[in-house]
All heavy atoms as a GROMACS GRO file, in nm:
protein
  513
    1MET      N    1   2.622  13.156   2.936
    1MET     CA    2   2.560  13.185   2.807
    1MET      C    3   2.632  13.100   2.704
    1MET      O    4   2.760  13.076   2.719
    1MET     CB    5   2.573  13.327   2.774
    1MET     CG    6   2.709  13.375   2.722
    1MET     SD    7   2.697  13.551   2.667
    1MET     CE    8   2.876  13.588   2.662
    2PRO      N    9   2.575  13.065   2.594
    2PRO     CA   10   2.645  12.993   2.489
    2PRO      C   11   2.746  13.074   2.421
    2PRO      O   12   2.723  13.201   2.409
    2PRO     CB   13   2.524  12.953   2.385
    2PRO     CG   14   2.406  12.973   2.467
    2PRO     CD   15   2.422  13.072   2.572
    3ILE      N   16   2.855  13.021   2.376
    3ILE     CA   17   2.960  13.102   2.313
    3ILE      C   18   2.908  13.179   2.190
    3ILE      O   19   2.955  13.282   2.158
    3ILE     CB   20   3.080  13.004   2.277
    3ILE    CG1   21   3.200  13.094   2.234
    3ILE    CG2   22   3.047  12.912   2.159
    3ILE    CD1   23   3.272  13.161   2.338
    4SER      N   24   2.808  13.122   2.125
    4SER     CA   25   2.748  13.192   2.007
    4SER      C   26   2.690  13.325   2.032
    4SER      O   27   2.669  13.409   1.950
    4SER     CB   28   2.648  13.108   1.936
    4SER     OG   29   2.537  13.069   2.030
    5MET      N   30   2.661  13.351   2.166
    5MET     CA   31   2.600  13.485   2.200
    5MET      C   32   2.718  13.583   2.239
    5MET      O   33   2.681  13.699   2.271
    5MET     CB   34   2.510  13.468   2.321
    5MET     CG   35   2.388  13.384   2.287
    5MET     SD   36   2.277  13.368   2.420
    5MET     CE   37   2.223  13.532   2.438
    6GLY      N   38   2.843  13.543   2.235
    6GLY     CA   39   2.952  13.636   2.272
    6GLY      C   40   2.977  13.739   2.164
    6GLY      O   41   2.915  13.736   2.047
    7THR      N   42   3.067  13.826   2.188
    7THR     CA   43   3.109  13.935   2.102
    7THR      C   44   3.234  13.903   2.030
    7THR      O   45   3.339  13.853   2.088
    7THR     CB   46   3.127  14.068   2.184
    7THR    OG1   47   3.001  14.086   2.250
    7THR    CG2   48   3.147  14.181   2.091
    8ASN      N   49   3.237  13.938   1.904
    8ASN     CA   50   3.363  13.911   1.818
    8ASN      C   51   3.480  13.986   1.888
    8ASN      O   52   3.470  14.101   1.932
    8ASN     CB   53   3.349  13.964   1.677
    8ASN     CG   54   3.262  13.879   1.592
    8ASN    OD1   55   3.204  13.774   1.640
    8ASN    ND2   56   3.238  13.920   1.479
    9GLY      N   57   3.595  13.919   1.896
    9GLY     CA   58   3.715  13.981   1.947
    9GLY      C   59   3.734  13.959   2.097
    9GLY      O   60   3.840  13.976   2.152
   10ASN      N   61   3.623  13.917   2.170
   10ASN     CA   62   3.630  13.899   2.310
   10ASN      C   63   3.672  13.760   2.345
   10ASN      O   64   3.641  13.667   2.276
   10ASN     CB   65   3.497  13.927   2.387
   10ASN     CG   66   3.463  14.073   2.395
   10ASN    OD1   67   3.535  14.159   2.351
   10ASN    ND2   68   3.348  14.102   2.444
   11SER      N   69   3.744  13.742   2.462
   11SER     CA   70   3.790  13.620   2.518
   11SER      C   71   3.695  13.575   2.623
   11SER      O   72   3.652  13.656   2.705
   11SER     CB   73   3.927  13.624   2.563
   11SER     OG   74   4.021  13.649   2.457
   12TYR      N   75   3.669  13.447   2.632
   12TYR     CA   76   3.587  13.389   2.741
   12TYR      C   77   3.650  13.262   2.792
   12TYR      O   78   3.727  13.202   2.726
   12TYR     CB   79   3.450  13.351   2.677
   12TYR     CG   80   3.373  13.472   2.621
   12TYR    CD1   81   3.389  13.507   2.495
   12TYR    CD2   82   3.291  13.545   2.697
   12TYR    CE1   83   3.327  13.613   2.433
   12TYR    CE2   84   3.221  13.657   2.647
   12TYR     CZ   85   3.242  13.690   2.521
   12TYR     OH   86   3.176  13.798   2.458
   13ILE      N   87   3.612  13.225   2.915
   13ILE     CA   88   3.656  13.098   2.978
   13ILE      C   89   3.547  13.003   2.965
   13ILE      O   90   3.428  13.037   3.004
   13ILE     CB   91   3.700  13.117   3.120
   13ILE    CG1   92   3.806  13.218   3.136
   13ILE    CG2   93   3.738  12.980   3.187
   13ILE    CD1   94   3.940  13.182   3.069
   14ILE      N   95   3.566  12.882   2.918
   14ILE     CA   96   3.464  12.779   2.910
   14ILE      C   97   3.424  12.734   3.046
   14ILE      O   98   3.519  12.686   3.121
   14ILE     CB   99   3.507  12.664   2.822
   14ILE    CG1  100   3.540  12.706   2.681
   14ILE    CG2  101   3.402  12.548   2.823
   14ILE    CD1  102   3.599  12.597   2.585
   15GLN      N  103   3.298  12.739   3.080
   15GLN     CA  104   3.250  12.704   3.219
   15GLN      C  105   3.210  12.556   3.208
   15GLN      O  106   3.244  12.482   3.309
   15GLN     CB  107   3.131  12.793   3.254
   15GLN     CG  108   3.166  12.934   3.271
   15GLN     CD  109   3.280  12.965   3.369
   15GLN    OE1  110   3.276  12.912   3.485
   15GLN    NE2  111   3.373  13.042   3.330
   16ARG      N  112   3.139  12.514   3.106
   16ARG     CA  113   3.098  12.377   3.094
   16ARG      C  114   3.052  12.344   2.957
   16ARG      O  115   3.026  12.433   2.881
   16ARG     CB  116   2.986  12.336   3.204
   16ARG     CG  117   2.859  12.399   3.179
   16ARG     CD  118   2.764  12.366   3.296
   16ARG     NE  119   2.635  12.426   3.279
   16ARG     CZ  120   2.523  12.363   3.248
   16ARG    NH1  121   2.524  12.232   3.237
   16ARG    NH2  122   2.406  12.427   3.228
   17LEU      N  123   3.044  12.211   2.932
   17LEU     CA  124   2.990  12.169   2.804
   17LEU      C  125   2.861  12.091   2.827
   17LEU      O  126   2.847  12.028   2.935
   17LEU     CB  127   3.086  12.071   2.740
   17LEU     CG  128   3.230  12.120   2.712
   17LEU    CD1  129   3.321  12.014   2.659
   17LEU    CD2  130   3.227  12.240   2.612
   18THR      N  131   2.768  12.105   2.734
   18THR     CA  132   2.636  12.037   2.754
   18THR      C  133   2.624  11.941   2.641
   18THR      O  134   2.709  11.941   2.545
   18THR     CB  135   2.519  12.140   2.753
   18THR    OG1  136   2.516  12.203   2.631
   18THR    CG2  137   2.528  12.238   2.875
   19GLY      N  138   2.515  11.858   2.644
   19GLY     CA  139   2.482  11.768   2.536
   19GLY      C  140   2.519  11.621   2.582
   19GLY      O  141   2.553  11.595   2.701
   20SER      N  142   2.512  11.533   2.490
   20SER     CA  143   2.531  11.391   2.515
   20SER      C  144   2.686  11.367   2.540
   20SER      O  145   2.767  11.451   2.511
   20SER     CB  146   2.484  11.312   2.394
   20SER     OG  147   2.563  11.333   2.282
   21GLY      N  148   2.716  11.254   2.587
   21GLY     CA  149   2.854  11.216   2.609
   21GLY      C  150   2.929  11.225   2.477
   21GLY      O  151   3.052  11.265   2.475
   22GLU      N  152   2.866  11.186   2.369
   22GLU     CA  153   2.936  11.189   2.237
   22GLU      C  154   2.968  11.334   2.196
   22GLU      O  155   3.072  11.360   2.143
   22GLU     CB  156   2.850  11.121   2.130
   22GLU     CG  157   2.908  11.116   1.989
   22GLU     CD  158   2.811  11.040   1.896
   22GLU    OE1  159   2.782  10.931   1.926
   22GLU    OE2  160   2.786  11.101   1.795
   23VAL      N  161   2.868  11.422   2.216
   23VAL     CA  162   2.901  11.564   2.182
   23VAL      C  163   3.004  11.622   2.272
   23VAL      O  164   3.100  11.691   2.212
   23VAL     CB  165   2.764  11.646   2.206
   23VAL    CG1  166   2.795  11.794   2.194
   23VAL    CG2  167   2.663  11.607   2.106
   24LYS      N  168   3.010  11.597   2.396
   24LYS     CA  169   3.112  11.646   2.488
   24LYS      C  170   3.249  11.588   2.447
   24LYS      O  171   3.340  11.662   2.442
   24LYS     CB  172   3.084  11.610   2.626
   24LYS     CG  173   2.965  11.682   2.691
   24LYS     CD  174   2.935  11.632   2.838
   24LYS     CE  175   2.816  11.698   2.892
   24LYS     NZ  176   2.783  11.649   3.022
   25ALA      N  177   3.247  11.462   2.417
   25ALA     CA  178   3.380  11.401   2.373
   25ALA      C  179   3.425  11.472   2.242
   25ALA      O  180   3.555  11.492   2.227
   25ALA     CB  181   3.360  11.245   2.349
   26HIS      N  182   3.343  11.492   2.146
   26HIS     CA  183   3.380  11.557   2.024
   26HIS      C  184   3.445  11.696   2.055
   26HIS      O  185   3.544  11.734   1.996
   26HIS     CB  186   3.267  11.564   1.930
   26HIS     CG  187   3.291  11.644   1.795
   26HIS    ND1  188   3.375  11.590   1.714
   26HIS    CD2  189   3.249  11.753   1.752
   26HIS    CE1  190   3.384  11.680   1.607
   26HIS    NE2  191   3.304  11.780   1.634
   27LEU      N  192   3.370  11.777   2.138
   27LEU     CA  193   3.421  11.912   2.169
   27LEU      C  194   3.554  11.898   2.246
   27LEU      O  195   3.643  11.980   2.219
   27LEU     CB  196   3.311  11.984   2.247
   27LEU     CG  197   3.189  12.026   2.168
   27LEU    CD1  198   3.082  12.074   2.265
   27LEU    CD2  199   3.218  12.124   2.064
   28ASN      N  200   3.566  11.811   2.337
   28ASN     CA  201   3.687  11.792   2.410
   28ASN      C  202   3.812  11.758   2.313
   28ASN      O  203   3.913  11.805   2.332
   28ASN     CB  204   3.677  11.678   2.514
   28ASN     CG  205   3.615  11.726   2.648
   28ASN    OD1  206   3.639  11.836   2.688
   28ASN    ND2  207   3.533  11.642   2.701
   29SER      N  208   3.783  11.679   2.214
   29SER     CA  209   3.883  11.640   2.116
   29SER      C  210   3.934  11.755   2.036
   29SER      O  211   4.046  11.757   1.990
   29SER     CB  212   3.838  11.524   2.032
   29SER     OG  213   3.741  11.565   1.931
   30MET      N  214   3.851  11.853   2.024
   30MET     CA  215   3.893  11.980   1.944
   30MET      C  216   3.950  12.082   2.040
   30MET      O  217   3.988  12.193   1.994
   30MET     CB  218   3.771  12.036   1.874
   30MET     CG  219   3.710  11.955   1.765
   30MET     SD  220   3.593  12.042   1.662
   30MET     CE  221   3.456  12.063   1.775
   31GLY      N  222   3.967  12.048   2.165
   31GLY     CA  223   4.038  12.145   2.267
   31GLY      C  224   3.936  12.228   2.342
   31GLY      O  225   3.989  12.316   2.416
   32PHE      N  226   3.805  12.202   2.338
   32PHE     CA  227   3.714  12.286   2.408
   32PHE      C  228   3.692  12.208   2.548
   32PHE      O  229   3.611  12.113   2.556
   32PHE     CB  230   3.585  12.300   2.334
   32PHE     CG  231   3.606  12.374   2.213
   32PHE    CD1  232   3.588  12.308   2.090
   32PHE    CD2  233   3.631  12.501   2.213
   32PHE    CE1  234   3.606  12.375   1.969
   32PHE    CE2  235   3.647  12.578   2.092
   32PHE     CZ  236   3.639  12.512   1.974
   33ASN      N  237   3.759  12.250   2.649
   33ASN     CA  238   3.746  12.188   2.782
   33ASN      C  239   3.716  12.300   2.883
   33ASN      O  240   3.758  12.417   2.872
   33ASN     CB  241   3.882  12.126   2.821
   33ASN     CG  242   3.928  12.029   2.713
   33ASN    OD1  243   3.862  11.935   2.688
   33ASN    ND2  244   4.045  12.054   2.664
   34PRO      N  245   3.640  12.265   2.990
   34PRO     CA  246   3.614  12.358   3.095
   34PRO      C  247   3.746  12.423   3.148
   34PRO      O  248   3.844  12.354   3.167
   34PRO     CB  249   3.538  12.284   3.199
   34PRO     CG  250   3.474  12.168   3.122
   34PRO     CD  251   3.570  12.143   3.018
   35GLY      N  252   3.744  12.554   3.164
   35GLY     CA  253   3.863  12.624   3.214
   35GLY      C  254   3.948  12.675   3.100
   35GLY      O  255   4.046  12.757   3.130
   36THR      N  256   3.925  12.639   2.978
   36THR     CA  257   4.004  12.680   2.862
   36THR      C  258   3.960  12.818   2.814
   36THR      O  259   3.839  12.843   2.808
   36THR     CB  260   3.991  12.578   2.748
   36THR    OG1  261   4.044  12.459   2.795
   36THR    CG2  262   4.082  12.627   2.626
   37GLU      N  263   4.053  12.909   2.784
   37GLU     CA  264   4.022  13.039   2.720
   37GLU      C  265   3.999  13.029   2.576
   37GLU      O  266   4.082  12.963   2.512
   37GLU     CB  267   4.132  13.135   2.757
   37GLU     CG  268   4.098  13.273   2.706
   37GLU     CD  269   4.208  13.378   2.743
   37GLU    OE1  270   4.295  13.348   2.818
   37GLU    OE2  271   4.195  13.492   2.691
   38VAL      N  272   3.892  13.085   2.522
   38VAL     CA  273   3.865  13.087   2.378
   38VAL      C  274   3.835  13.233   2.342
   38VAL      O  275   3.775  13.313   2.421
   38VAL     CB  276   3.745  13.002   2.343
   38VAL    CG1  277   3.782  12.851   2.367
   38VAL    CG2  278   3.617  13.036   2.410
   39THR      N  279   3.869  13.265   2.221
   39THR     CA  280   3.841  13.402   2.167
   39THR      C  281   3.754  13.384   2.042
   39THR      O  282   3.788  13.305   1.959
   39THR     CB  283   3.974  13.472   2.133
   39THR    OG1  284   4.055  13.482   2.245
   39THR    CG2  285   3.945  13.616   2.079
   40ILE      N  286   3.652  13.466   2.037
   40ILE     CA  287   3.569  13.460   1.916
   40ILE      C  288   3.632  13.547   1.808
   40ILE      O  289   3.652  13.658   1.822
   40ILE     CB  290   3.428  13.520   1.950
   40ILE    CG1  291   3.358  13.439   2.053
   40ILE    CG2  292   3.341  13.520   1.823
   40ILE    CD1  293   3.222  13.495   2.101
   41VAL      N  294   3.667  13.474   1.698
   41VAL     CA  295   3.728  13.540   1.582
   41VAL      C  296   3.616  13.603   1.499
   41VAL      O  297   3.625  13.710   1.461
   41VAL     CB  298   3.816  13.442   1.508
   41VAL    CG1  299   3.873  13.510   1.374
   41VAL    CG2  300   3.926  13.387   1.593
   42SER      N  301   3.515  13.520   1.464
   42SER     CA  302   3.399  13.574   1.389
   42SER      C  303   3.280  13.486   1.406
   42SER      O  304   3.294  13.372   1.446
   42SER     CB  305   3.437  13.584   1.237
   42SER     OG  306   3.453  13.463   1.183
   43ARG      N  307   3.166  13.540   1.371
   43ARG     CA  308   3.045  13.464   1.376
   43ARG      C  309   2.963  13.494   1.238
   43ARG      O  310   2.958  13.606   1.200
   43ARG     CB  311   2.951  13.512   1.497
   43ARG     CG  312   3.012  13.475   1.632
   43ARG     CD  313   2.927  13.525   1.746
   43ARG     NE  314   2.917  13.672   1.728
   43ARG     CZ  315   2.810  13.744   1.777
   43ARG    NH1  316   2.705  13.677   1.815
   43ARG    NH2  317   2.802  13.872   1.759
   44LEU      N  318   2.896  13.400   1.194
   44LEU     CA  319   2.818  13.416   1.076
   44LEU      C  320   2.695  13.315   1.086
   44LEU      O  321   2.722  13.194   1.076
   44LEU     CB  322   2.897  13.394   0.944
   44LEU     CG  323   2.829  13.410   0.812
   44LEU    CD1  324   2.771  13.555   0.795
   44LEU    CD2  325   2.925  13.382   0.702
   45SER      N  326   2.580  13.366   1.085
   45SER     CA  327   2.457  13.283   1.078
   45SER      C  328   2.465  13.183   1.199
   45SER      O  329   2.420  13.060   1.180
   45SER     CB  330   2.435  13.216   0.952
   45SER     OG  331   2.425  13.312   0.853
   46GLY      N  332   2.516  13.207   1.310
   46GLY     CA  333   2.524  13.106   1.424
   46GLY      C  334   2.652  13.032   1.423
   46GLY      O  335   2.689  12.971   1.531
   47ASN      N  336   2.716  13.016   1.312
   47ASN     CA  337   2.843  12.945   1.304
   47ASN      C  338   2.952  13.029   1.360
   47ASN      O  339   2.949  13.155   1.349
   47ASN     CB  340   2.873  12.904   1.165
   47ASN     CG  341   2.767  12.812   1.103
   47ASN    OD1  342   2.717  12.730   1.167
   47ASN    ND2  343   2.735  12.838   0.980
   48VAL      N  344   3.058  12.972   1.424
   48VAL     CA  345   3.156  13.052   1.495
   48VAL      C  346   3.294  13.002   1.461
   48VAL      O  347   3.319  12.888   1.453
   48VAL     CB  348   3.128  13.037   1.650
   48VAL    CG1  349   3.225  13.128   1.727
   48VAL    CG2  350   2.990  13.073   1.687
   49ILE      N  351   3.382  13.092   1.451
   49ILE     CA  352   3.526  13.060   1.435
   49ILE      C  353   3.588  13.108   1.562
   49ILE      O  354   3.579  13.222   1.607
   49ILE     CB  355   3.595  13.129   1.317
   49ILE    CG1  356   3.534  13.085   1.184
   49ILE    CG2  357   3.743  13.104   1.321
   49ILE    CD1  358   3.586  13.155   1.061
   50LEU      N  359   3.654  13.018   1.634
   50LEU     CA  360   3.717  13.040   1.770
   50LEU      C  361   3.862  13.022   1.754
   50LEU      O  362   3.909  12.924   1.698
   50LEU     CB  363   3.656  12.953   1.877
   50LEU     CG  364   3.498  12.958   1.895
   50LEU    CD1  365   3.451  12.837   1.973
   50LEU    CD2  366   3.460  13.091   1.961
   51ALA      N  367   3.936  13.098   1.838
   51ALA     CA  368   4.083  13.078   1.862
   51ALA      C  369   4.092  13.005   1.993
   51ALA      O  370   4.046  13.056   2.102
   51ALA     CB  371   4.152  13.209   1.864
   52VAL      N  372   4.154  12.887   1.993
   52VAL     CA  373   4.165  12.807   2.112
   52VAL      C  374   4.300  12.739   2.105
   52VAL      O  375   4.338  12.680   2.004
   52VAL     CB  376   4.052  12.707   2.132
   52VAL    CG1  377   4.037  12.613   2.017
   52VAL    CG2  378   4.059  12.629   2.260
   53LYS      N  379   4.382  12.749   2.208
   53LYS     CA  380   4.510  12.679   2.219
   53LYS      C  381   4.595  12.704   2.090
   53LYS      O  382   4.638  12.614   2.024
   53LYS     CB  383   4.489  12.528   2.246
   53LYS     CG  384   4.424  12.500   2.376
   53LYS     CD  385   4.412  12.359   2.402
   53LYS     CE  386   4.344  12.332   2.538
   53LYS     NZ  387   4.334  12.187   2.562
   54ASP      N  388   4.616  12.825   2.053
   54ASP     CA  389   4.704  12.866   1.942
   54ASP      C  390   4.654  12.816   1.804
   54ASP      O  391   4.736  12.795   1.717
   54ASP     CB  392   4.849  12.817   1.965
   54ASP     CG  393   4.909  12.888   2.089
   54ASP    OD1  394   4.874  13.003   2.111
   54ASP    OD2  395   4.987  12.824   2.151
   55THR      N  396   4.525  12.782   1.797
   55THR     CA  397   4.469  12.742   1.659
   55THR      C  398   4.333  12.805   1.647
   55THR      O  399   4.270  12.845   1.741
   55THR     CB  400   4.471  12.591   1.653
   55THR    OG1  401   4.442  12.552   1.515
   55THR    CG2  402   4.366  12.526   1.747
   56ARG      N  403   4.283  12.796   1.522
   56ARG     CA  404   4.145  12.844   1.496
   56ARG      C  405   4.062  12.722   1.465
   56ARG      O  406   4.107  12.637   1.383
   56ARG     CB  407   4.144  12.945   1.385
   56ARG     CG  408   4.207  13.080   1.430
   56ARG     CD  409   4.200  13.184   1.321
   56ARG     NE  410   4.256  13.305   1.373
   56ARG     CZ  411   4.246  13.422   1.305
   56ARG    NH1  412   4.187  13.428   1.195
   56ARG    NH2  413   4.306  13.529   1.356
   57VAL      N  414   3.942  12.722   1.518
   57VAL     CA  415   3.851  12.611   1.495
   57VAL      C  416   3.715  12.674   1.450
   57VAL      O  417   3.662  12.758   1.520
   57VAL     CB  418   3.835  12.531   1.620
   57VAL    CG1  419   3.736  12.420   1.594
   57VAL    CG2  420   3.966  12.473   1.664
   58ALA      N  421   3.665  12.620   1.347
   58ALA     CA  422   3.525  12.662   1.296
   58ALA      C  423   3.427  12.552   1.350
   58ALA      O  424   3.452  12.436   1.333
   58ALA     CB  425   3.517  12.668   1.149
   59ILE      N  426   3.318  12.601   1.416
   59ILE     CA  427   3.214  12.510   1.462
   59ILE      C  428   3.078  12.564   1.420
   59ILE      O  429   3.060  12.680   1.394
   59ILE     CB  430   3.221  12.495   1.619
   59ILE    CG1  431   3.197  12.632   1.689
   59ILE    CG2  432   3.345  12.430   1.667
   59ILE    CD1  433   3.184  12.620   1.841
   60ASN      N  434   2.982  12.469   1.404
   60ASN     CA  435   2.856  12.509   1.352
   60ASN      C  436   2.772  12.558   1.473
   60ASN      O  437   2.811  12.549   1.588
   60ASN     CB  438   2.787  12.401   1.276
   60ASN     CG  439   2.757  12.273   1.362
   60ASN    OD1  440   2.730  12.286   1.476
   60ASN    ND2  441   2.774  12.160   1.300
   61ALA      N  442   2.651  12.611   1.448
   61ALA     CA  443   2.574  12.669   1.549
   61ALA      C  444   2.522  12.567   1.651
   61ALA      O  445   2.513  12.598   1.768
   61ALA     CB  446   2.445  12.726   1.474
   62GLU      N  447   2.500  12.444   1.609
   62GLU     CA  448   2.463  12.338   1.701
   62GLU      C  449   2.576  12.308   1.798
   62GLU      O  450   2.553  12.297   1.924
   62GLU     CB  451   2.427  12.209   1.624
   62GLU     CG  452   2.381  12.096   1.704
   62GLU     CD  453   2.251  12.124   1.784
   62GLU    OE1  454   2.176  12.208   1.741
   62GLU    OE2  455   2.226  12.054   1.888
   63GLU      N  456   2.695  12.300   1.753
   63GLU     CA  457   2.810  12.275   1.848
   63GLU      C  458   2.827  12.396   1.945
   63GLU      O  459   2.852  12.380   2.060
   63GLU     CB  460   2.943  12.244   1.769
   63GLU     CG  461   2.937  12.115   1.688
   63GLU     CD  462   3.039  12.101   1.592
   63GLU    OE1  463   3.086  12.198   1.532
   63GLU    OE2  464   3.099  11.991   1.584
   64ALA      N  465   2.814  12.510   1.881
   64ALA     CA  466   2.840  12.635   1.964
   64ALA      C  467   2.732  12.644   2.074
   64ALA      O  468   2.763  12.697   2.186
   64ALA     CB  469   2.831  12.759   1.874
   65ARG      N  470   2.617  12.598   2.050
   65ARG     CA  471   2.513  12.594   2.162
   65ARG      C  472   2.553  12.515   2.280
   65ARG      O  473   2.507  12.538   2.389
   65ARG     CB  474   2.382  12.540   2.094
   65ARG     CG  475   2.268  12.534   2.185
   65ARG     CD  476   2.142  12.497   2.105
   65ARG     NE  477   2.148  12.359   2.066
   65ARG     CZ  478   2.100  12.258   2.138
   65ARG    NH1  479   2.055  12.279   2.261
   65ARG    NH2  480   2.100  12.137   2.093
   66HIS      N  481   2.640  12.427   2.261
   66HIS     CA  482   2.686  12.330   2.380
   66HIS      C  483   2.803  12.380   2.455
   66HIS      O  484   2.846  12.319   2.553
   66HIS     CB  485   2.706  12.188   2.323
   66HIS     CG  486   2.586  12.122   2.274
   66HIS    ND1  487   2.490  12.076   2.362
   66HIS    CD2  488   2.552  12.088   2.151
   66HIS    CE1  489   2.389  12.021   2.283
   66HIS    NE2  490   2.429  12.028   2.155
   67ILE      N  491   2.860  12.492   2.415
   67ILE     CA  492   2.978  12.545   2.479
   67ILE      C  493   2.929  12.667   2.566
   67ILE      O  494   2.893  12.771   2.503
   67ILE     CB  495   3.088  12.591   2.388
   67ILE    CG1  496   3.136  12.475   2.299
   67ILE    CG2  497   3.208  12.653   2.462
   67ILE    CD1  498   3.229  12.502   2.190
   68LEU      N  499   2.930  12.653   2.694
   68LEU     CA  500   2.882  12.758   2.782
   68LEU      C  501   3.004  12.831   2.848
   68LEU      O  502   3.100  12.771   2.895
   68LEU     CB  503   2.788  12.706   2.889
   68LEU     CG  504   2.663  12.627   2.843
   68LEU    CD1  505   2.583  12.577   2.955
   68LEU    CD2  506   2.581  12.712   2.750
   69VAL      N  507   2.997  12.965   2.840
   69VAL     CA  508   3.108  13.047   2.895
   69VAL      C  509   3.049  13.139   3.004
   69VAL      O  510   2.931  13.162   3.010
   69VAL     CB  511   3.170  13.137   2.783
   69VAL    CG1  512   3.236  13.043   2.686
   69VAL    CG2  513   3.071  13.228   2.713
   0.00000   0.00000   0.00000
């Protein structure tokens, strides 16, 4: 399922990234890699704030759609 469908406060393991090579490279550069644990901090209108690798990252709904957990 896309990370945007997860529950606030829950942790998930990234299974795979979808989208073009450019989208995958952008997500990888922000620390979103298959096998990485992410925690949903909050969601608002499809936009998501995630805790990944000791930092918080805000992504929009389009980017969140490409992160499958």
